[in-house]
C-alpha positions in Angstrom: 133.8 95.4 124.6 137.3 96.6 125.4 140.1 98.6 124.0 142.3 95.5 124.5 140.9 93.6 121.5 143.0 94.4 118.7 144.2 92.4 116.1 147.5 90.3 116.5 149.0 92.3 113.6 148.0 95.7 114.7 149.9 94.6 118.3 152.8 93.9 116.5 152.9 96.9 114.7 152.5 99.1 117.8 155.4 97.4 119.0 157.7 98.3 115.7 156.2 101.7 115.5 154.5 102.9 118.8 153.7 106.5 117.7 153.3 106.7 114.0 150.1 106.2 112.3 151.7 104.9 109.0 149.9 106.9 106.3 151.0 109.7 104.0 154.1 110.3 105.6 155.0 113.1 103.3 152.8 115.3 105.2 154.9 117.5 107.2 152.3 117.9 110.0 152.0 114.4 110.3 155.7 113.6 110.1 155.8 115.2 113.8 152.5 114.0 115.0 151.9 112.4 118.4 148.7 111.4 119.8 147.9 112.3 123.4 147.7 108.7 124.3 150.3 106.7 122.3 149.4 103.8 119.7 151.2 101.4 122.1 149.1 102.1 125.3 145.6 100.5 126.0 143.9 102.1 128.2 140.0 101.0 128.9 137.8 102.2 126.0 134.7 101.1 124.7 133.2 100.1 127.9 129.5 99.5 129.0 128.9 102.4 131.3 130.5 105.3 128.8 128.5 103.8 126.2 125.2 103.9 127.9 126.0 107.4 129.4 126.7 108.9 125.9 123.6 107.2 124.5 121.4 109.1 127.1 123.0 112.1 126.8 122.6 112.4 123.0 119.2 111.4 123.4 118.5 114.3 125.9 120.5 116.8 123.9 119.0 115.2 120.6 115.5 116.4 122.1 116.5 119.8 122.9 118.4 120.2 119.4 115.1 118.9 117.6 113.1 121.7 120.0 115.6 124.4 118.7 115.8 123.3 114.9 112.1 123.7 114.9 112.0 127.2 116.7 114.9 128.4 114.8 116.3 126.3 111.9 119.6 125.8 113.6 121.5 123.5 115.9 124.6 123.8 117.7 127.3 121.2 118.8 126.6 118.9 121.7 130.2 117.5 121.9 131.9 119.8 124.5 128.7 119.9 126.7 128.4 116.0 126.7 132.4 115.9 126.9 132.0 118.2 130.2 129.3 116.4 131.9 131.0 113.0 131.2 134.0 114.0 132.9 132.1 115.7 136.0 130.0 112.6 136.2 132.9 110.4 136.4 134.8 112.4 138.7 131.8 112.5 140.9 131.3 108.7 140.7 135.4 108.0 141.5 134.7 110.5 145.3 132.1 107.3 146.0 134.2 104.5 145.3 133.9 103.7 141.6 136.1 104.3 139.0 137.0 107.1 137.2 136.6 107.3 133.6 139.9 107.5 131.3 140.3 110.3 128.5 139.3 107.3 125.9 136.1 106.3 128.0 135.4 110.0 127.8 135.9 110.3 124.3 133.4 107.5 123.8 130.3 109.3 125.8 131.1 112.5 123.7 130.9 110.3 120.4 128.1 108.4 121.4 126.4 112.0 122.7 127.1 114.0 119.8 124.7 111.7 117.2 121.4 113.0 118.6 122.0 116.5 117.8 123.1 115.6 114.1 119.9 113.3 113.7 117.8 116.0 115.2 118.7 118.9 112.5 117.7 116.3 109.8 114.7 115.1 111.4 113.4 118.9 112.0 114.5 120.0 108.6 113.1 117.6 106.4 109.9 115.5 108.2 107.5 118.3 109.4 107.2 119.0 105.4 105.4 115.8 105.1 102.7 116.9 107.5 102.9 120.5 105.4 102.7 119.0 102.1 99.1 117.3 103.3 100.2 113.8 104.5 100.1 112.5 108.2 103.3 112.8 110.1 103.4 108.8 110.8 105.9 107.3 113.5 107.5 104.7 111.5 108.1 107.2 108.6 109.9 109.4 110.6 111.8 106.6 112.4 112.7 104.9 109.3 114.2 108.2 107.6 116.2 108.7 110.7 117.6 105.4 111.2 118.4 104.9 107.8 119.7 108.3 107.4 121.7 108.6 110.2 123.6 105.0 109.9 124.0 105.7 106.2 125.9 108.6 106.8 128.0 107.0 109.6 128.9 104.0 107.1 129.6 106.1 104.4 131.9 108.1 106.5 134.1 105.3 107.7 135.9 104.9 104.3 136.9 108.6 104.2 138.8 108.5 107.6 142.1 108.4 106.3 141.9 110.7 103.4 140.4 113.3 105.3 141.2 112.8 109.3 144.8 111.4 108.8 146.2 112.7 105.6 144.9 115.9 105.8 145.9 116.3 109.3 147.1 120.0 110.0 145.3 121.3 106.8 141.8 120.7 107.9 141.6 122.1 111.2 138.0 120.7 112.3 137.7 123.1 115.1 134.6 121.7 117.2 136.5 118.4 117.3 140.0 119.9 118.1 138.4 122.1 120.8 136.7 119.0 122.3 140.0 117.0 122.3 141.4 120.2 124.2 138.6 119.8 126.9 139.0 115.9 127.3 142.9 116.8 127.9 141.9 119.3 130.0 139.5 116.7 132.0 141.8 113.7 131.7 142.2 111.3 134.9 145.4 110.8 136.7 145.6 107.1 134.5 145.5 108.9 131.5 148.0 111.8 132.2 150.4 109.4 133.4 150.0 107.3 130.1 150.4 110.7 127.7 153.4 111.4 125.9 155.9 113.0 128.0 155.9 116.2 125.9 152.1 116.5 125.4 151.2 120.2 126.3 149.5 120.8 129.3 145.9 122.7 128.7 145.3 126.0 129.1 142.7 125.9 131.6 140.9 122.9 133.7 137.0 122.1 132.6 134.7 123.0 135.3 131.1 121.7 135.0 129.7 124.2 137.4 128.5 126.7 134.8 127.0 124.1 132.5 124.8 122.6 135.4 124.2 126.4 136.5 122.9 127.2 133.1 120.9 124.1 132.8 119.0 124.9 136.2 118.5 128.3 135.2 117.3 127.6 131.9 115.2 125.2 132.9 113.5 127.1 136.0 113.4 130.4 133.9 111.2 128.5 131.2 109.1 126.5 133.6 108.3 129.9 135.5 107.6 131.7 132.3 105.6 129.2 130.4 104.0 126.9 133.0 103.0 129.3 135.5 102.8 132.6 133.4 105.1 134.5 135.7 106.0 136.8 132.8 105.0 137.4 128.9 107.2 135.1 126.9 107.3 137.7 123.8 107.3 141.3 125.0 106.4 143.3 121.3 106.0 147.0 119.9 103.7 147.2 117.0 104.4 150.6 115.3 101.5 152.9 114.1 101.3 156.2 112.5 103.9 156.8 109.4 105.2 153.6 110.2 102.3 151.3 110.0 103.1 147.8 109.6 106.1 147.5 111.8 106.8 146.2 114.7 109.6 144.6 116.9 109.8 141.8 119.5 111.7 139.5 121.4 111.0 136.0 122.6 112.8 136.1 125.9 113.9 132.5 125.9 117.3 131.3 127.5 117.8 128.9 124.7 117.7 131.1 122.1 119.8 133.7 124.1 122.5 130.6 124.3 122.3 129.8 121.1 123.4 133.7 120.0 126.4 133.1 122.2 127.5 130.0 120.9 127.1 131.1 116.9 129.1 134.1 117.8 128.1 137.9 117.1 128.7 137.8 113.3 126.4 135.0 112.4 123.9 136.3 115.0 124.3 139.9 113.8 123.5 138.6 110.0 120.5 136.6 111.1 118.9 139.4 112.9 119.5 141.8 110.0 117.3 139.8 108.0 114.4 139.7 110.4 115.1 143.7 110.6 114.6 143.6 106.7 111.3 141.6 107.1 109.6 143.4 109.8 110.9 147.0 109.8 110.9 147.3 105.7 109.1 144.5 103.8 106.3 144.5 105.7 105.7 148.3 106.5 106.4 148.5 102.4 103.7 146.1 101.9 101.2 147.7 104.3 102.0 150.7 102.5 101.7 150.2 98.8 98.8 147.4 99.4 96.2 149.3 101.8 94.8 150.9 98.8 93.9 147.6 97.3 90.1 146.7 98.1 90.2 143.0 97.6 92.9 140.3 98.4 95.8 140.3 96.8 96.7 136.5 96.3 98.6 134.8 97.9 96.6 136.3 100.8 93.2 135.9 101.5 92.0 139.1 102.8 92.4 142.7 102.0 96.0 144.0 103.0 94.7 147.2 105.0 93.0 144.7 107.1 96.0 142.3 108.1 98.1 142.6 111.3 101.9 142.7 110.9 102.2 138.6 111.4 99.4 138.1 108.9 101.6 140.1 106.3 104.1 138.1 107.0 102.5 134.7 106.7 100.6 135.5 103.1 104.1 137.4 101.4 107.2 137.5 103.4 107.4 133.9 104.3 107.7 133.1 100.5 110.3 135.8 99.6 112.2 134.2 102.8 111.9 130.6 101.1 113.3 132.1 98.1 116.4 133.6 99.9 116.9 130.3 101.9 117.1 128.2 98.7 119.2 130.7 96.7 121.4 131.1 99.6 121.8 127.3 100.0 122.4 126.9 96.3 125.0 129.7 96.4 126.8 128.2 99.2 126.9 124.9 97.5 128.6 126.2 94.4 131.2 128.0 96.3 132.3 124.8 98.1 132.7 122.9 94.5 136.3 122.7 94.4 136.3 121.6 98.0 133.7 119.3 97.0 135.8 117.9 93.9 138.9 117.6 96.2 137.0 115.7 98.9 135.6 113.4 96.3 138.9 112.5 94.5 140.4 112.0 98.0 137.6 109.6 98.9 137.9 107.5 95.9 141.5 107.4 96.0 141.3 106.1 99.5 139.0 103.7 98.4 140.8 102.6 95.2 143.8 101.8 97.9 141.9 100.0 99.8 143.2 101.7 103.0 139.8 100.9 105.1 139.8 97.4 104.3 142.8 96.1 106.0 143.6 95.7 109.4 145.0 98.7 110.9 149.0 99.3 111.2 148.2 100.1 114.9 145.2 100.7 117.2 144.8 104.3 116.4 144.5 103.2 112.9 142.0 100.3 113.2 138.4 100.9 111.5 135.3 98.7 111.2 136.0 96.5 108.7 135.3 97.1 104.7 132.8 94.6 104.8 131.0 95.3 107.4 130.8 98.6 106.1 129.7 97.9 102.4 127.5 95.4 104.1 125.7 97.4 106.2 125.1 99.7 103.2 123.6 97.3 101.0 121.2 96.1 103.9 120.2 99.9 104.7 119.8 100.5 100.9 117.4 97.2 100.9 115.2 98.5 103.5 114.9 101.8 101.7 113.1 100.1 98.7 111.3 97.6 100.7 109.7 100.1 103.3 106.2 101.5 101.5 106.3 104.3 104.1 108.9 106.0 102.4 107.3 106.1 99.0 110.2 104.3 97.6 108.9 100.7 97.3 110.7 99.0 94.7 111.9 102.4 93.2 115.5 101.5 92.1 116.0 105.2 90.7 115.1 106.3 94.0 117.8 104.2 95.8 120.4 105.0 93.2 119.7 108.6 94.0 120.3 107.9 97.6 123.6 106.6 97.2 124.9 109.2 94.5 123.6 112.0 96.8 124.3 110.6 99.6 128.0 109.6 99.1 128.5 113.2 97.6 127.0 115.2 100.3 128.7 112.9 103.0 132.0 113.6 101.5 131.2 117.4 100.9 130.1 117.6 104.5 132.9 115.6 106.2 135.4 118.3 104.3 133.8 121.4 104.8 133.3 120.7 108.7 137.1 120.6 108.6 137.6 123.3 106.9 134.8 125.9 108.5 133.5 123.6 111.8 130.1 122.2 111.8 127.9 125.6 112.6 128.9 127.1 109.3 128.4 123.7 107.2 125.6 124.2 104.2 123.7 120.9 105.0 120.5 123.1 104.4 122.1 123.9 100.9 122.8 120.1 100.2 119.3 119.3 101.3 117.8 121.7 99.0 120.2 120.8 96.1 119.2 117.3 96.5 115.5 118.2 96.2 115.8 120.3 93.2 117.9 117.9 91.4 115.3 114.9 92.4 112.4 117.0 91.6 113.9 117.7 88.3 114.5 114.1 87.8 111.2 113.0 88.8 109.8 115.7 86.2 111.6 114.3 83.4 110.3 110.6 83.8 106.6 112.3 84.4 106.6 111.8 88.2 104.6 114.7 89.3 101.9 115.4 91.6 101.2 114.6 95.3 101.7 111.2 95.0 105.6 111.7 94.9 106.0 114.2 97.3 107.0 111.5 100.0 109.3 110.0 97.7 111.3 113.1 96.7 111.3 114.2 100.7 112.2 110.7 101.8 115.5 110.9 99.3 116.2 114.4 100.8 115.4 113.4 104.3 117.6 110.4 104.1 120.5 112.3 102.1 120.2 115.6 105.0 120.5 113.2 107.9 123.2 111.3 106.3 125.1 114.4 105.5 124.3 116.0 109.3 125.9 112.6 110.6 128.6 112.2 108.0 129.9 116.0 109.3 129.3 114.9 112.9 131.1 112.0 112.8 134.2 113.4 111.3 134.4 115.8 114.1 134.4 113.2 116.5 137.0 111.1 114.5 139.2 113.9 114.4 138.8 114.4 118.1 139.7 110.8 119.0 142.4 111.3 116.4 144.1 113.9 118.7 143.6 111.9 121.7 144.4 108.8 120.7 141.3 106.7 120.5 140.9 103.5 118.6 138.5 104.3 115.4 136.7 101.4 115.3 135.4 101.9 119.0 134.5 105.3 118.2 132.4 103.9 115.2 130.6 101.5 117.4 129.8 103.9 119.8 128.2 106.6 117.4 126.2 103.8 115.5 124.7 102.7 118.7 123.9 106.5 119.5 122.6 107.3 116.2 120.1 104.6 116.6 119.0 105.0 119.5 118.6 108.8 119.1 116.8 108.2 115.8 114.3 105.7 117.6 113.2 108.2 120.2 113.3 111.6 118.1 110.4 110.6 116.1 108.0 110.2 118.7 109.4 113.4 120.3 108.6 115.4 116.8 105.0 113.5 116.9 104.3 114.3 120.4 105.5 118.2 120.3 103.0 118.8 117.2 100.3 117.0 118.9 100.6 118.9 122.0 100.4 122.4 120.1 97.7 121.2 117.7 94.5 123.8 118.4 91.2 122.4 116.9 89.5 125.6 115.8 85.7 125.0 115.5 84.7 126.3 111.8 81.3 128.0 113.1 83.3 130.3 115.7 86.1 131.9 113.7 84.7 133.7 110.8 88.1 133.4 109.0 88.1 130.1 109.4 84.8 129.6 108.2 85.1 131.5 105.0 88.4 129.0 104.3 86.2 126.0 105.0 83.5 127.0 102.8 83.6 123.5 100.8 82.2 120.1 101.2 84.0 116.9 100.7 82.4 114.5 98.3 80.1 111.9 100.3 81.6 109.1 98.4 85.4 110.3 99.2 84.3 110.7 103.1 84.2 107.0 103.6 88.1 106.5 102.5 89.4 109.1 104.7 91.4 108.2 108.2 88.9 108.2 111.1 90.6 110.5 113.8 89.3 112.2 117.1 89.7 115.4 118.7 93.0 114.8 120.7 94.5 116.4 124.0 92.2 118.5 126.4 89.9 119.7 123.7 89.1 115.9 123.3 87.7 115.7 126.8 84.4 117.8 125.4 84.0 116.3 122.0 85.1 112.6 121.7 82.7 112.1 118.5 84.7 110.4 115.6 85.7 112.4 112.5 87.2 112.1 109.1 90.8 113.8 108.6 90.6 115.8 105.2 93.7 117.7 103.8 92.8 120.6 101.7 95.3 121.8 99.5 96.0 125.8 98.4 95.7 126.8 94.5 98.1 129.5 95.6 100.9 127.4 97.1 100.3 127.6 100.5 100.5 124.7 102.9 97.7 122.2 103.4 95.0 122.7 105.7 93.7 119.5 107.9 90.3 119.5 108.7 88.0 117.4 110.6 84.9 116.6 108.6 81.5 114.8 109.8 80.1 112.0 107.8 78.2 114.3 105.5 81.6 116.1 104.5 81.0 119.2 106.3 83.9 120.7 107.9 83.8 120.7 112.0 87.2 121.6 112.7 90.0 123.1 111.3 93.4 121.4 113.1 96.1 123.8 113.2 99.2 122.2 114.0 101.8 123.4 116.4 104.4 123.1 113.5 104.1 126.0 111.2 100.3 126.8 112.8 99.2 130.4 113.5 96.4 129.7 116.4 98.6 129.9 119.8 95.5 129.5 121.8 92.8 127.2 122.3 89.1 128.1 122.4 89.0 128.4 126.2 92.3 131.0 126.3 94.9 128.2 127.2 97.9 128.9 124.9 100.2 126.6 123.1 104.0 126.5 121.9 104.3 126.9 118.0 107.1 126.1 116.0 107.9 128.1 112.7 109.9 125.1 111.2 111.6 127.4 108.7 113.4 125.0 106.6 110.8 122.4 106.8 108.5 124.7 105.0 111.0 125.6 102.5 111.6 121.9 101.5 108.0 121.8 101.1 107.6 124.8 98.8 110.6 123.4 96.6 108.7 120.2 96.1 105.4 121.9 95.1 106.7 124.7 93.3 108.7 121.8 90.8 106.2 118.9 91.1 103.0 120.9 90.8 103.8 124.2 89.7 102.3 126.0 92.7 104.0 129.0 94.1 103.9 132.3 93.9 107.3 132.9 92.0 107.0 136.3 91.7 107.6 136.6 95.5 110.0 133.8 95.8 112.1 135.2 92.8 112.3 138.6 94.9 113.7 136.6 97.8 116.2 134.9 95.3 117.2 138.4 94.0 118.0 139.5 97.8 120.3 136.5 98.1 122.2 137.7 95.2 122.3 141.1 96.5 123.9 140.2 99.7 126.8 137.8 98.1 127.8 140.7 95.6 128.2 142.5 98.8 130.0 140.1 100.5 127.8 139.2 103.2 126.7 135.5 103.8 123.5 135.2 102.3 122.0 131.6 103.8 122.1 133.2 107.3 120.4 136.5 106.4 117.8 134.4 104.4 117.1 132.3 107.6 116.6 135.6 109.7 114.2 137.0 106.6 112.1 133.9 107.4 112.2 133.3 110.9 110.1 135.8 113.0 111.9 138.6 114.3 111.1 137.7 118.0 113.3 134.5 117.2 116.4 136.2 116.0 116.4 139.3 118.2 117.9 137.2 121.6 120.1 135.2 119.2 121.5 138.9 118.2 121.7 139.9 121.9 123.5 136.3 122.7 125.9 136.9 120.2 126.6 140.7 121.4 127.2 139.1 125.1 129.6 136.8 123.1 131.2 139.8 121.7 132.1 141.3 125.0 133.4 138.5 126.5 135.7 137.4 123.4 137.5 140.7 123.6 138.0 140.3 127.3 139.3 136.9 126.8 141.5 138.1 123.7 143.2 140.5 126.3 143.3 138.8 129.1 145.6 136.0 126.8 147.2 138.3 124.9 150.4 138.0 126.7 150.8 134.0 126.2 150.8 134.7 122.2 148.1 132.3 121.5 147.6 130.7 118.0 144.3 131.5 116.7 143.3 127.7 117.2 144.0 127.7 120.8 142.2 131.1 121.2 139.2 128.9 119.8 139.5 126.0 122.0 139.7 128.2 124.8 136.5 129.9 123.9 134.7 127.2 123.1 135.6 125.5 126.3 135.4 128.5 128.4 132.6 129.1 131.4 130.3 131.4 129.0 130.2 128.8 126.5 129.4 125.9 128.8 126.8 128.3 130.7 124.9 128.8 127.4 124.9 125.5 126.7 123.1 124.9 129.9 120.5 127.6 129.1 119.8 125.7 125.8 119.6 122.2 127.2 117.8 123.2 130.3 115.3 125.8 128.2 114.6 123.4 125.5 113.9 120.5 127.8 111.6 122.6 129.9 109.9 123.8 127.0 109.4 120.0 125.5 108.0 118.7 129.0 105.7 121.9 129.3 104.3 120.8 125.9 104.0 117.3 126.7 102.1 118.5 129.8 99.9 121.0 128.5 98.6 118.5 126.1 96.9 116.2 129.0 93.5 116.5 129.6 94.0 116.0 133.3 95.7 119.6 133.6 93.6 121.5 131.4 91.7 122.9 134.3 95.0 123.9 136.2 96.5 125.5 133.2 92.9 127.2 132.5 93.2 128.8 136.3 96.9 129.6 135.6 96.1 131.5 132.5 92.9 133.6 134.0 95.0 134.4 137.0 97.9 135.6 135.0 95.6 137.6 132.7 93.8 139.5 135.6 96.5 139.6 138.4 100.1 139.5 136.9 101.3 143.0 135.5 104.5 141.3 134.1 101.7 139.1 132.1 98.9 141.3 131.2 98.6 145.2 131.7 99.9 148.4 130.3 103.8 147.6 130.9 102.9 143.5 130.0 106.0 144.5 127.2 108.5 146.0 129.8 108.4 144.4 132.8 108.9 140.9 131.1 112.4 142.1 130.2 113.8 142.4 133.8 114.3 138.5 134.5 115.8 138.4 130.8 118.2 141.2 131.5 119.1 139.1 134.6 119.8 135.9 133.1 121.8 138.0 130.1 124.0 139.9 132.9 124.7 136.4 134.5 125.6 134.7 131.1 128.4 137.8 130.6 129.8 137.2 134.3 130.1 133.6 133.6 131.7 134.3 130.2 133.9 137.0 132.2 134.7 134.2 135.2 133.1 137.0 137.6 130.9 134.2 138.8 130.9 130.4 138.6 134.8 129.9 139.2 134.5 126.8 140.8 135.9 127.8 144.0 138.5 131.0 144.6 139.7 133.5 142.3 140.7 132.2 139.0 144.6 131.9 139.1 146.7 133.2 136.2 148.3 130.5 134.1 152.1 130.9 133.0 152.9 130.9 129.7 154.6 127.8 130.0 151.7 125.8 130.1 150.4 126.6 126.8 152.9 124.2 125.4 155.6 124.9 122.4 
């Protein structure tokens, strides 16, 4: 499909009003607005190669985002990295005789490519909770939630475009979308520059792709060396003793986490790490101090506190405190947004009543997909939701109604909040928490309690979460298109295709990551596991259980058939999966990659584990309401921590996530934030005499070499981690991995020995310094010394 296919009415209007959008003329910002490419100009836009490239990049960045959200509960916007890669690849193709892409084609690439990141967030936040609650993480269930939620969010956003993107131009900033537009302008080809408005301001600096590809290579090689070849220990740590028994510090020296910290900036990175400091240097030592005198186990712990390590205390007590803080922080952030929610709803409903989305656009730059397509698509998706049994919503009209109500509410909220505070600060987690709380309370009122309705509630929450996440992402993309002069219906088509492809692919990746890191612990060989597995399944129930074998490298040594049995925790903890024999006796405890605790197989080879903080939170909410199985004292302590922080003027949600995450994960994020702080000080000084606005400074920072290199660190490190997890699960590589582990444990001082917690910091310091130098443009200039940009280049 090409951009030439506009309606005759729109073409006629374009001749009469070539530069006007024709909506809300009373907006002073809109009255003088001109898109970069005029509405009367027709450039190539929705062509096959950009659409395919954007979809593939969306899958790649979606996979890395999924890895990231399972690790930390966070993702970062993929639009700018995808736009830079697109510009670079098409420039390279033009040098070998192929056609360069127009600015509108590059915009299609970033639009299709951004869908993967938003879907990855929703999938990683909600779907692992199914397994934590004691159900199998099935492919069809994960794929259906991802596909239905992703497409629903985009379709619900389309009728809101004129109300939020056009009418609110100048009031809603959409920071990431605006920065991405600046990147596309800076990388525009000659054809696009010639077609642009004569008064279009020149970009401050040109886009250079060398930093992102360099960062990707460094991140990939670093992660392969650390994980695959055990060149150095991945998590140096220090456990304190004496007067500070129970205290510990650690850092997972992962390039992806360093890159995340650089991109989210010093404030949020510092607040997150402060939460980790509270958990590891205050709460855990306090629990150790006050609990060491207790002879027996203190519920929900399973053994005496005096015998617990810091990580065991965290798992037994602090996680519940963190979960309470995250839930409270999410709800508080939602209530603080109520005025915005109400305003956005009024604007969206007014737009729908006016029929704006249903008529042909005034000009090319105002054409949406038809309202018939939008409403028909929403109806079909809702029909599929109540038809598929995997979602637990089969013929459940109440569930469908809740999805429509919460979905439209939070898509509107997400779209508007994204315009005000950006994607990174958008409280999607809080919206999901609110959806689950309200859904579970409604279920409680109608008598739908017990494990049967766990999946039903989580399916509703998952679809709404992904829809809200995709609604915000779609808004950013449409803002970018509004600024550069794209055709909205082409962007909407591109993100629908990109979202569908990413949703189908991310489900198998999630399942494979969990399978690759699952450790089958023999019950007879581990006293702690044996004590917990002191039960037998009723023989009459055994035959009804699903047959399963030991998977991965351990499966080569035991190929017997077992039955999968989930044992619930009466204290509110996670359900534990066991493989039992035909007599009902547990033989293995299956410790999953997601939220598991055993980091090595019986043969000593290590595996990758994921804390999945947001998914555990969702499972706690569902169990706490529907089954009343939560240690509410600990949860309420977390709620009080969030309230104290809000009273002190500190964003509680970021802090709460830090309380829940291991300090090892938040400390490299903090280091990345500090590097960004140093670089930002330099950039503000560099551009001081040009008197840039805050928006222009943000745009320059977001497309700077430091941000691009950090994005490369994230993509390279995460993709290497995914590939390693996949390869590590292959039985054919089991002996090789075992030899590597044995060599590193005996002959590599960076991995094992008296300096194992000090020497690994050397390579991490090296990549940290490289990131700082890239941000300062001391390296990776792309040829020669960076030239001083004259003030006139910044436009009026």
